[in-house]
Residue, then its C-alpha position, 0 to 999 in steps of 0.5 A: x501472501x502474508x495477511x496482516x489485518x481483516x476487518x469487514x470486507x477489507x483485508x490488509x497484506x503485504x504486497x506482492x510481485x504479482x501486484x505489480x501490474x494492477x498496483x501500477x495501473x491503479x496509481x497512474x489512474x490516481x495521480x491527479x488525486x495524489x499529487x502533490x500529496x503522495x507519490x507512490x511507485x510508477x514504474x516496475x523498477x520503483x515498485x521492485x524497489x518498493x518490495x525491497x524496502x519492505x524487507x528492512x526492518x524500518x519499514x511495513x508497506x500493505x495494500x488494502x484488498x477487497x476480500x470478495x475479489x482481492x482488488x486493491x484499493x489502496x496502500x499504507x506504509x509504516x516508516x521509521x519504525x523504531x522499537x523500544x523505548x519509543x515505539x514510533x512510526x510514521x504512517x502514509x496511506x491512500x486510497x486508489x482513485x477508483x475507490x475513493x468515497x465508496x463502500x466497497 
């Protein structure tokens, strides 16, 4: 597991194949919250493609997890990563519905 950052009670790490079941359940439970703004992977195939995309140099996928129990809280992505000399990226992020407006 590649932990990218830890702050207080939340850690940021790369998604893993073992996250698929919980991730997909949370995405489905969050549809009303997310639409029409974000469209995270909703099927096993789409989740697998998301993990494969994370291997590319122009994309970084992250999941936000509660450190106490590893529960998935949300996700964040950096896309269209550009290096020297511009150093830019697009940031997209969302929380999963059960954790919105909670101090986890």
